[in-house]
C-alpha positions as CSV (number, residue, x, y, z in Angstrom):
1,M,-28.3,-45.9,-5.2
2,S,-26.8,-46.0,-1.8
3,C,-25.8,-42.8,0.1
4,Q,-22.3,-42.0,0.5
5,N,-20.6,-40.2,3.8
6,I,-18.4,-37.3,1.9
7,L,-16.0,-35.4,4.2
8,V,-14.8,-32.3,3.3
9,W,-12.1,-30.8,5.3
10,L,-12.2,-26.6,5.4
11,P,-8.8,-24.5,5.5
12,S,-8.0,-23.2,8.3
13,P,-7.7,-19.8,8.2
14,M,-11.0,-17.7,8.7
15,G,-10.9,-15.7,5.2
16,D,-9.7,-19.0,3.5
17,A,-12.8,-20.6,4.8
18,V,-15.3,-17.9,3.7
19,M,-13.5,-17.6,0.1
20,A,-14.3,-21.6,0.3
21,T,-17.8,-21.1,0.6
22,P,-18.5,-21.1,-3.4
23,T,-17.0,-24.2,-3.7
24,L,-18.7,-25.5,-0.6
25,R,-22.0,-24.6,-2.5
26,C,-20.8,-26.6,-5.4
27,I,-19.9,-30.0,-3.8
28,R,-23.7,-29.8,-2.3
29,N,-25.1,-29.3,-5.1
30,L,-23.0,-32.0,-7.1
31,F,-23.9,-34.6,-3.8
32,K,-27.5,-33.6,-3.5
33,N,-28.4,-37.4,-2.2
34,D,-25.6,-38.0,0.1
35,K,-24.4,-36.5,3.1
36,I,-21.7,-34.5,3.8
37,F,-19.7,-33.8,6.7
38,F,-17.7,-30.6,7.1
39,C,-14.2,-30.5,9.5
40,A,-13.2,-27.7,10.7
41,N,-11.2,-26.2,13.8
42,K,-13.6,-24.3,16.4
43,T,-13.1,-20.8,14.6
44,V,-14.3,-21.5,11.2
45,A,-17.0,-23.8,12.3
46,E,-18.3,-20.8,14.3
47,V,-18.1,-18.3,11.2
48,L,-19.8,-20.6,8.9
49,A,-22.2,-22.2,11.3
50,G,-26.1,-22.1,9.7
51,C,-24.6,-22.7,6.6
52,P,-27.0,-25.3,4.3
53,F,-24.4,-27.0,2.4
54,A,-23.3,-29.5,5.2
55,D,-25.6,-32.1,6.9
56,E,-22.9,-32.5,10.1
57,W,-19.9,-30.8,11.6
58,I,-16.9,-32.4,13.1
59,T,-14.9,-30.3,15.2
60,L,-11.5,-30.8,15.2
61,K,-10.4,-31.2,19.2
62,S,-6.6,-32.8,18.5
63,K,-3.7,-31.5,15.7
64,N,-2.2,-35.3,16.1
65,P,-3.1,-36.9,12.5
66,F,-3.3,-40.3,14.2
67,A,-6.0,-39.6,16.6
68,I,-7.8,-37.2,14.1
69,A,-7.4,-40.9,11.5
70,G,-9.1,-42.6,14.5
71,E,-11.9,-40.2,15.2
72,L,-12.8,-40.3,11.3
73,K,-12.8,-43.9,11.0
74,K,-16.2,-44.1,13.1
75,Y,-17.9,-42.2,10.2
76,N,-17.0,-45.3,7.2
77,F,-16.3,-42.2,4.9
78,N,-16.3,-43.1,1.1
79,T,-14.8,-39.6,-0.1
80,V,-12.8,-36.9,1.6
81,I,-12.2,-33.5,-0.3
82,L,-9.3,-31.8,1.3
83,L,-9.3,-27.9,0.6
84,K,-7.1,-27.9,3.7
85,N,-3.3,-28.1,2.3
86,S,-1.3,-29.4,5.1
87,F,0.8,-32.8,5.3
88,A,-0.9,-33.4,8.2
89,S,-4.7,-33.4,6.9
90,A,-3.1,-36.3,4.4
91,L,-1.6,-38.2,6.5
92,A,-4.7,-38.9,8.7
93,V,-7.4,-39.2,6.0
94,F,-4.8,-42.0,4.6
95,W,-4.2,-43.4,7.7
96,A,-8.5,-43.7,8.2
97,G,-8.6,-45.4,5.3
98,I,-10.8,-43.2,3.3
99,K,-11.0,-44.6,-0.5
100,T,-11.3,-41.5,-2.6
101,R,-9.0,-38.9,-1.1
102,I,-9.1,-35.8,-3.4
103,G,-7.0,-32.5,-3.1
104,Y,-3.6,-31.0,-4.0
105,A,-0.4,-32.5,-4.1
106,R,1.9,-30.2,-2.8
107,D,4.3,-29.9,0.2
108,G,5.4,-33.8,0.3
109,R,2.0,-35.0,0.7
110,G,0.7,-35.9,-3.2
111,I,1.3,-39.9,-1.9
112,F,-1.8,-39.7,0.0
113,L,-4.0,-38.9,-2.3
114,T,-5.8,-40.8,-4.9
115,D,-6.7,-37.8,-6.9
116,K,-4.0,-35.1,-7.3
117,L,-4.6,-31.7,-8.7
118,V,-1.0,-29.5,-9.2
119,P,-1.0,-25.8,-8.5
120,P,0.8,-23.6,-10.7
121,K,4.3,-22.8,-9.7
122,I,5.9,-19.7,-11.1
123,S,9.7,-21.4,-10.2
124,F,10.3,-24.3,-8.3
125,F,9.7,-22.9,-5.0
126,R,7.2,-20.6,-6.0
127,F,3.6,-21.1,-6.2
128,K,1.6,-18.4,-8.9
129,P,-0.4,-15.8,-7.4
130,L,-4.0,-17.0,-7.5
131,S,-7.2,-16.1,-6.0
132,A,-8.0,-18.5,-2.9
133,V,-11.8,-18.4,-4.2
134,D,-10.5,-19.9,-7.7
135,Y,-7.6,-22.2,-5.7
136,Y,-10.7,-24.1,-4.1
137,L,-12.8,-24.2,-7.0
138,T,-10.5,-25.7,-9.4
139,I,-11.4,-29.1,-7.0
140,A,-15.1,-28.5,-7.8
141,S,-14.3,-28.2,-11.3
142,R,-12.1,-31.2,-11.0
143,L,-15.5,-32.8,-10.0
144,N,-17.5,-31.7,-13.0
145,S,-18.9,-29.2,-11.0
146,D,-20.6,-25.7,-12.9
147,T,-18.3,-23.4,-11.3
148,S,-19.6,-19.8,-12.4
149,N,-21.1,-18.7,-9.6
150,R,-17.5,-17.2,-7.5
151,K,-19.7,-15.2,-4.7
152,T,-19.2,-15.8,-1.2
153,E,-21.5,-15.7,1.2
154,L,-22.3,-16.6,5.0
155,Y,-25.7,-16.7,7.3
156,V,-26.3,-14.5,9.9
157,D,-28.1,-15.6,12.9
158,E,-31.3,-13.6,13.8
159,N,-30.9,-14.4,17.8
160,D,-27.1,-13.0,17.4
161,K,-29.2,-9.9,15.5
162,K,-31.3,-9.7,18.1
163,I,-28.7,-9.9,21.1
164,V,-26.2,-7.4,19.0
165,L,-29.5,-4.7,18.7
166,E,-29.8,-5.0,22.4
167,K,-26.3,-4.7,23.4
168,F,-25.5,-1.9,20.7
169,G,-29.1,-0.9,20.0
170,K,-28.6,3.4,20.0
171,K,-25.5,2.7,17.6
172,L,-27.6,1.0,15.1
173,N,-30.4,3.1,14.5
174,G,-29.9,3.9,10.6
175,Q,-29.8,7.4,11.3
176,N,-25.9,7.7,11.8
177,P,-23.8,5.6,9.0
178,L,-22.1,2.5,11.1
179,V,-18.1,2.0,10.2
180,I,-16.3,-1.0,11.4
181,L,-12.9,-0.9,11.6
182,V,-10.4,-4.1,11.7
183,P,-6.7,-3.2,12.2
184,G,-5.6,-6.4,13.3
185,G,-4.1,-9.4,11.4
186,A,-3.1,-12.6,12.5
187,F,-0.6,-12.8,9.4
188,G,2.0,-10.9,11.2
189,P,2.7,-7.2,11.7
190,S,3.8,-6.7,8.0
191,K,0.0,-6.1,6.9
192,L,-0.6,-3.7,9.9
193,W,-1.3,-0.1,9.4
194,P,-0.5,2.7,12.3
195,E,-3.0,3.1,14.6
196,E,-2.7,6.8,14.6
197,R,-3.7,6.9,10.5
198,F,-7.2,4.7,11.4
199,A,-7.2,7.1,14.3
200,K,-7.2,9.9,11.7
201,V,-9.9,8.2,9.9
202,V,-12.2,7.5,12.9
203,D,-12.2,11.6,13.7
204,F,-13.0,12.5,9.9
205,L,-16.0,9.8,9.9
206,V,-17.1,11.1,12.8
207,E,-16.9,14.5,12.4
208,K,-17.9,14.5,8.6
209,F,-20.9,11.8,9.1
210,S,-21.6,11.7,12.5
211,A,-20.6,8.2,12.1
212,N,-21.3,5.2,14.7
213,V,-17.7,3.7,14.7
214,F,-16.4,0.6,16.2
215,V,-13.2,-0.8,16.1
216,S,-12.8,-4.9,16.0
217,V,-10.1,-7.1,17.4
218,S,-9.9,-10.2,18.1
219,P,-9.1,-11.2,21.9
220,D,-5.3,-11.5,21.4
221,K,-3.5,-9.3,23.6
222,R,-1.3,-7.4,20.4
223,E,-4.4,-6.9,18.7
224,T,-6.5,-5.6,22.1
225,Q,-3.1,-3.0,22.6
226,I,-3.7,-1.8,18.9
227,A,-7.5,-1.0,19.4
228,E,-6.6,1.0,22.7
229,K,-3.7,3.1,20.8
230,I,-6.2,3.8,18.4
231,C,-8.9,5.1,21.3
232,S,-6.7,7.0,23.0
233,S,-5.3,8.3,19.8
234,A,-8.9,9.6,18.3
235,N,-10.4,12.6,19.6
236,K,-13.8,11.1,18.7
237,P,-15.9,8.1,20.7
238,I,-15.6,5.2,19.4
239,I,-16.7,1.5,20.7
240,N,-13.8,-0.9,21.0
241,L,-14.9,-4.6,20.9
242,G,-11.6,-5.5,22.8
243,E,-13.3,-3.7,25.9
244,N,-17.1,-5.2,24.6
245,P,-16.4,-8.7,23.4
246,V,-18.8,-10.4,21.1
247,T,-19.0,-13.7,19.5
248,L,-17.9,-14.8,16.1
249,G,-21.9,-14.7,15.5
250,Q,-22.3,-11.7,16.9
251,L,-19.5,-10.3,15.2
252,K,-21.4,-11.4,11.6
253,A,-24.7,-9.8,12.8
254,L,-22.9,-6.6,14.0
255,F,-20.9,-6.6,9.9
256,S,-24.3,-7.4,8.5
257,F,-25.9,-3.5,10.1
258,A,-22.1,-1.5,8.6
259,Q,-22.5,0.8,6.1
260,L,-18.9,0.4,5.6
261,V,-15.9,-1.9,6.6
262,I,-12.1,-0.7,6.7
263,T,-10.0,-3.1,7.1
264,N,-6.3,-4.5,6.4
265,D,-5.8,-7.8,4.4
266,T,-7.5,-10.1,7.4
267,G,-10.2,-12.9,7.8
268,P,-13.1,-10.1,8.8
269,R,-13.0,-8.2,5.7
270,H,-14.2,-11.8,3.9
271,I,-17.1,-11.5,6.0
272,A,-17.6,-8.4,5.2
273,I,-17.8,-9.0,1.5
274,A,-19.6,-12.5,2.1
275,L,-22.0,-10.0,3.9
276,G,-22.1,-7.8,1.1
277,R,-20.9,-5.0,2.9
278,K,-19.1,-2.0,1.5
279,V,-15.6,-2.4,1.6
280,I,-12.1,-0.6,2.4
281,T,-9.0,-3.2,2.3
282,L,-5.4,-1.7,2.9
283,F,-2.8,-3.8,1.2
284,G,0.8,-3.9,1.7
285,P,3.2,-6.8,1.4
286,N,0.7,-9.3,0.9
287,N,-0.5,-9.4,-3.3
288,P,-4.1,-8.5,-3.8
289,Q,-4.1,-11.5,-6.6
290,W,-4.0,-14.3,-3.8
291,T,-7.7,-13.2,-2.3
292,E,-9.1,-11.9,-5.7
293,N,-12.8,-11.8,-5.6
294,N,-14.3,-9.1,-8.0
295,C,-16.4,-7.7,-5.8
296,A,-18.3,-4.4,-6.6
297,D,-18.3,-3.5,-3.4
298,E,-14.6,-3.5,-2.4
299,T,-11.9,-0.8,-2.9
300,K,-8.7,-1.9,-2.5
301,I,-6.5,0.6,-1.6
302,V,-3.0,-1.1,-2.7
303,A,0.7,-0.1,-1.4
304,D,2.4,1.3,-4.5
305,V,6.5,0.7,-3.4
306,P,8.7,-0.8,-5.4
307,C,9.4,-3.4,-2.2
308,A,5.5,-4.4,-2.2
309,P,4.5,-7.1,-2.5
310,C,6.2,-8.8,-1.0
311,D,4.3,-11.7,1.0
312,K,6.6,-11.1,4.4
313,A,4.7,-11.8,7.7
314,V,7.9,-9.2,9.3
315,C,9.0,-6.5,7.0
316,K,12.6,-6.4,6.4
317,K,13.2,-2.8,5.7
318,D,14.2,-0.3,7.8
319,R,10.9,1.6,7.5
320,H,7.5,-0.1,6.6
321,Y,7.3,1.2,3.1
322,C,4.2,-0.4,2.1
323,M,1.9,0.7,4.9
324,E,3.3,4.1,5.0
325,S,2.7,5.0,2.0
326,I,-1.3,4.5,2.2
327,T,-2.3,7.8,3.7
328,A,-4.9,8.8,5.9
329,E,-5.9,11.3,3.4
330,I,-6.2,8.6,0.9
331,V,-8.2,6.5,3.2
332,C,-10.4,9.7,4.3
333,K,-11.3,10.4,0.5
334,T,-12.3,7.3,-0.2
335,A,-14.7,6.4,2.3
336,E,-16.5,9.9,1.9
337,K,-16.9,8.7,-1.7
338,I,-18.4,5.8,-0.4
339,L,-20.8,7.5,2.0
340,A,-21.4,10.4,0.6
341,G,-20.9,9.0,-3.4
342,G,-18.6,11.9,-4.2
343,K,-16.6,11.5,-7.5
344,K,-12.9,10.5,-7.6
345,T,-11.0,13.2,-7.4
346,N,-6.6,13.2,-7.6
347,E,-6.8,10.7,-11.2
348,F,-5.1,11.7,-14.1
349,V,-7.0,12.1,-16.9
350,N,-5.8,12.1,-21.2
351,I,-7.8,15.2,-22.2
352,A,-5.7,15.1,-25.6
353,P,-2.9,12.6,-27.1
354,S,0.1,12.4,-24.5
355,F,-1.4,15.0,-21.8
356,F,-2.6,14.1,-18.8
357,V,-4.3,16.7,-15.7
358,R,-5.3,15.5,-12.9
359,S,-8.9,15.1,-12.6
360,D,-9.9,18.4,-10.4
361,F,-7.7,20.1,-12.8
362,V,-9.3,19.7,-15.8
363,D,-11.7,22.4,-15.8
364,C,-9.0,24.6,-14.8
365,F,-6.7,23.8,-17.9
366,K,-10.0,24.6,-19.7
367,R,-9.9,27.9,-18.5
368,L,-6.8,28.3,-19.0
369,G,-6.6,27.3,-22.8
370,L,-4.3,24.5,-21.6
371,Q,-6.1,21.5,-24.1
372,N,-3.1,20.0,-26.0
373,M,0.5,19.6,-26.6
374,D,0.5,22.8,-28.5
375,D,-1.5,25.5,-25.9
376,V,1.3,24.4,-23.6
377,F,4.2,25.1,-26.1
378,N,1.9,28.3,-26.9
379,F,1.1,29.2,-23.3
380,S,3.0,32.6,-22.2
381,R,0.4,34.0,-19.1
382,G,2.4,33.9,-15.4
383,K,6.4,34.9,-14.9
384,N,9.0,33.4,-16.9
385,L,12.2,31.8,-14.5
386,T,14.3,31.2,-17.2
387,K,17.9,32.4,-16.1
388,P,20.9,33.0,-17.6
389,N,22.5,30.3,-17.3
390,L,19.8,27.4,-18.0
391,A,20.2,25.1,-20.6
392,E,18.6,26.4,-23.8
393,F,15.8,23.5,-24.4
394,R,14.8,24.8,-21.0
395,E,11.8,26.5,-20.1
396,R,10.5,27.5,-16.4
397,I,6.9,29.7,-15.9
398,M,5.3,30.2,-13.0
399,F,1.8,30.9,-12.8
400,D,-1.5,31.0,-10.9
401,T,-5.1,29.4,-11.0
402,D,-8.1,30.7,-9.7
403,N,-10.4,27.3,-8.8
404,P,-8.7,25.3,-7.5
405,K,-6.8,28.4,-6.1
406,T,-3.0,27.8,-6.1
407,T,0.2,28.5,-7.9
408,L,1.8,26.2,-10.6
409,F,5.0,25.7,-12.4
410,L,5.5,25.1,-15.6
411,K,8.7,23.3,-17.0
412,R,8.7,23.2,-20.9
413,Y,11.3,20.8,-22.8
414,Q,12.1,21.2,-27.0
415,N,15.0,20.8,-29.4
416,I,16.7,18.5,-26.6
417,P,20.1,17.2,-28.1
418,K,20.3,14.0,-28.7
419,L,23.6,13.0,-27.3
420,T,21.4,14.7,-23.7
421,Q,18.8,12.3,-24.4
422,L,21.1,9.1,-24.9
423,K,22.5,9.9,-21.9
424,N,19.2,10.2,-20.0
425,W,18.5,6.6,-21.2
426,L,22.1,5.6,-20.6
427,T,21.5,7.0,-16.7
428,R,18.2,5.3,-16.3
429,R,18.7,2.5,-18.2
430,K,16.1,2.9,-20.7
431,K,14.2,5.2,-23.2
432,I,12.9,8.0,-21.0
433,S,11.1,11.9,-22.1
434,T,13.2,14.7,-20.7
435,M,9.6,15.1,-18.6
436,G,10.3,11.8,-17.4
437,C,12.9,12.2,-15.9
438,D,11.2,14.9,-13.7
439,F,7.9,13.1,-13.2
440,E,9.0,9.5,-12.4
441,P,11.4,10.1,-9.5
442,A,8.8,12.1,-7.8
443,E,6.3,9.8,-8.2
444,N,8.6,6.6,-6.7
445,L,9.9,8.7,-3.8
446,R,6.3,10.0,-2.5
447,K,5.9,5.5,-2.7
448,F,8.8,5.9,0.0
449,G,7.7,8.5,1.7
450,I,9.7,11.1,0.7
451,S,7.6,14.4,0.2
452,T,8.0,15.9,-3.0
453,A,6.1,18.6,-5.4
454,K,2.7,17.8,-6.5
455,T,2.2,17.1,-10.3
456,I,-0.7,18.5,-12.0
457,A,0.3,17.9,-15.7
458,Y,2.4,16.1,-18.2
459,G,2.8,15.6,-21.7
460,E,5.5,14.0,-24.4
461,E,5.8,13.7,-28.2
462,W,8.3,11.7,-29.8
463,E,9.9,11.8,-33.2
464,G,11.2,8.8,-34.4
465,L,13.4,7.2,-32.1
466,F,13.8,10.6,-30.4
467,E,12.1,13.2,-28.1
468,R,10.5,16.2,-29.9
469,R,9.3,18.0,-26.5
470,S,7.9,17.3,-23.0
471,F,5.9,19.3,-20.6
472,V,5.5,19.0,-16.4
473,I,3.5,21.1,-14.2
474,T,3.8,20.4,-10.9
475,E,2.0,22.7,-7.6
476,K,3.8,25.1,-5.4
477,I,4.8,23.5,-2.5
478,P,2.2,24.9,0.4
479,D,3.1,27.0,3.4
480,S,7.1,26.2,2.9
481,F,10.7,27.8,1.6
482,S,13.6,26.6,0.6
483,L,16.4,26.2,2.9
484,E,18.4,28.4,0.9
485,E,15.9,31.6,1.3
486,K,15.9,31.4,5.4
487,L,16.0,28.8,8.3
488,P,13.2,27.5,9.9
489,V,12.5,30.0,13.2
490,V,13.1,27.0,15.9
491,R,16.3,25.1,15.1
492,E,15.7,22.8,17.6
493,N,16.6,19.4,16.6
494,F,16.6,20.9,12.8
495,I,20.1,19.8,12.2
496,E,19.1,16.0,13.3
497,N,15.7,15.8,11.3
498,L,17.2,17.4,7.8
499,A,20.0,14.5,8.3
500,E,17.2,12.1,9.0
501,F,15.6,13.1,6.0
502,I,18.3,12.8,3.7
503,R,19.1,9.3,4.9
504,K,15.9,8.1,4.5
505,F,15.9,9.5,1.1
506,H,19.4,7.6,-0.1
507,A,17.7,4.4,1.8
508,T,15.7,4.5,-1.1
509,G,18.5,3.9,-3.5
510,F,18.3,7.0,-5.5
511,R,20.2,9.8,-5.4
512,H,19.9,13.7,-6.4
513,R,23.2,14.7,-7.6
514,D,21.6,18.4,-7.4
515,L,21.3,18.7,-3.8
516,Y,21.7,22.5,-2.4
517,L,19.6,23.9,0.1
518,C,18.0,25.3,-2.8
519,H,16.4,22.0,-4.1
520,I,14.8,21.4,-0.4
521,F,11.5,23.5,1.3
522,C,11.0,23.3,4.3
523,N,7.2,23.9,5.9
524,S,6.4,25.1,9.4
525,Q,5.8,21.8,11.1
526,G,9.5,21.4,10.1
527,Q,8.6,18.7,7.1
528,F,11.1,18.8,4.1
529,T,10.3,18.5,0.6
530,L,12.7,17.8,-2.3
531,I,12.4,19.5,-6.0
532,D,14.0,19.6,-8.9
533,L,14.5,16.1,-9.7
534,N,15.5,15.7,-12.9
535,R,18.8,14.4,-12.3
536,V,17.8,11.7,-10.0
537,F,18.6,8.5,-10.7
538,K,19.5,5.2,-9.0
539,P,22.5,3.7,-9.5
540,I,23.3,0.2,-10.1
541,V,27.6,1.1,-9.6
542,F,28.9,4.4,-7.6
543,S,26.0,4.4,-5.8
544,Q,28.8,5.6,-2.8
545,K,30.3,8.1,-5.4
546,Y,27.1,9.7,-5.7
547,R,25.6,9.1,-2.0
548,I,29.2,11.4,-1.0
549,K,28.7,14.0,-3.6
550,D,24.8,14.6,-2.7
551,I,26.4,15.1,1.0
552,A,28.9,17.8,-0.5
553,Q,26.6,19.8,-2.3
554,L,24.5,19.7,0.7
555,Y,27.6,21.0,3.0
556,Y,28.7,23.5,-0.3
557,S,25.6,25.3,-0.1
558,A,25.5,25.6,3.5
559,S,26.5,29.3,4.7
560,A,28.7,29.4,7.2
561,K,27.1,32.5,8.9
562,Y,24.3,29.5,10.0
563,F,26.1,26.5,10.0
564,S,29.1,25.9,11.9
565,K,31.9,23.1,11.8
566,T,29.7,21.5,14.7
567,D,26.7,22.1,12.9
568,R,28.2,20.1,10.0
569,M,29.6,17.0,12.2
570,R,25.9,17.2,13.7
571,F,25.0,16.6,10.5
572,Y,27.1,13.5,9.9
573,F,26.7,11.9,13.1
574,A,22.8,12.0,13.3
575,Y,22.8,11.1,8.8
576,C,25.1,7.7,10.2
577,E,23.2,7.4,13.4
578,K,26.4,7.1,15.0
579,K,28.0,8.1,18.4
580,K,31.9,7.8,17.4
581,L,33.6,7.7,14.0
582,T,35.5,5.2,12.3
583,M,38.3,5.4,10.5
584,R,35.9,4.7,6.9
585,D,33.9,7.8,8.4
586,K,36.8,10.2,8.5
587,I,37.7,8.6,5.5
588,I,34.4,9.9,3.9
589,I,34.5,13.4,5.7
590,K,37.7,13.6,3.9
591,K,36.2,12.9,0.5
592,I,33.2,15.0,1.2
593,K,35.1,18.4,2.2
594,S,37.5,17.6,-1.2
595,K,34.7,17.3,-3.2
596,A,32.9,21.0,-1.8
597,E,36.9,22.1,-2.7
598,I,36.9,21.4,-5.8
599,M,33.0,23.1,-6.2
600,A,34.4,26.1,-4.2
601,K,37.5,26.7,-7.1
602,H,35.4,26.5,-10.2
603,D,33.1,29.0,-8.6
604,K,35.3,31.3,-7.5
605,K,37.1,31.2,-11.5
606,H,33.5,32.3,-12.4
607,G,33.1,35.1,-9.4
608,R,30.3,33.3,-8.1
609,V,30.3,33.4,-3.8
610,V,31.0,29.9,-2.1
611,P,28.4,29.8,0.9
612,F,30.4,27.3,2.9
613,E,33.3,29.9,3.2
614,N,31.6,33.0,3.8
């Protein structure tokens, strides 16, 4: 049987090319007696250099499909396997006269293929999220190859290792962990985690583990500026590869020495995985399903916000919620667990039916005798905070713990009127427990970057259709005080900062409906936290009405002793981000004042003091 010339045209993105290596291995095994040529751009050729799956490489110098076709005709290819998805690549191999052309029929290029695969879709315009590893392996499967091995792989040149050791030898001593940060991303700015957070991680790793930290970026000016900002923001030393450039081969060699790689979802992430490194990947706008690899050494930190994943290169929101939701503390804890073998903390553990406790409080609750729902509802330690005007089905208790040493607040709900439950379901547009009305908004708002009290435990029991009882335990907000009790000692920009906080809260689409100053806490750094979220919801209609109600409640609870009329106008201007009022603004202000007057009239009737008048 005569030897065939087989062309495999590789995908252009570096990460996709690495994720295609299981398929390249399959093709090599399938065509052992044939000559396989890889066609790729210069970057992909460098990344896959040393790979034993190709007999020869064709490095593309032109993007013109007709020029490429002319080049390919010289090789008399019998078959081409198109891993590249572009229209131009399909046109080029058709024009080159290659008899058998295998690839995905998409983007109008099916007419140029002889063996077509159809990518799965969820709608006419949207492809179904599918790992690139499996996407390419489907082609190998069509060729009747064994596709059970999904492991990606790369090869490191020994000479590149030698060069890296000579260049950075003192940093690769093996005594101190080598950590590589990858803060860039060719996809677009929406993938980028903030530079100052990378800097915080650097300081933690150097201080905690005496780590040698490298920042790896491409020669692109935007990426080198990112690296410079991280280096200038960090207090600890960093090796900046933007100032100490290496080739892609040398970068692979450097990665092979790393104990940990912390990266955005970008090409070098796949280099680290293919080389068997421990990896922390930060996912914001991109759906992890597109690049799923089942790698046991990778820890994914995925932004859990309502707008993600959007798969957009540029964020369309007023704030970059997804990447902002990934805190430096989360990344530091994850890195610590990997480098020191620490246990996971801060996760909810189901210790009894419908009873969930954060893992770092499980032993504490055991010592307190809080092991199930009955224990919680029989618990009587601490201070009872139940007020005379509080609904009979609600109870509040404050108590202290020793290890961890903190103060907790227990809210218990039982014998909840069915009408109240139905109102909660109608407002939230789903069946939800009274506890859930506290818990869910707190978790959702935190994802948007709005600080709320930390939930330590929660539970709920149902009796038929309706709720029997439920509870939630939250932790005292450290170093904080209610704005009703006192105002920050330094009031510079306080009005503007408070207005910005409320504006960001409303930008989430949620409304509080109980937004008095007593429900806003502030710490010594001027950071705000929302509490008492039981009435918080996201209205479908009348959103403006509830926004006005929230601001009216703030207006009403702001004492005239501390807040002048000028202060109130400063708040509104900062909240709206305006310098001049429009007619619409004047109408809104009138409605806010009118709402506050109605509230005042009600309180005066019951002999209560009206804050904004005193």
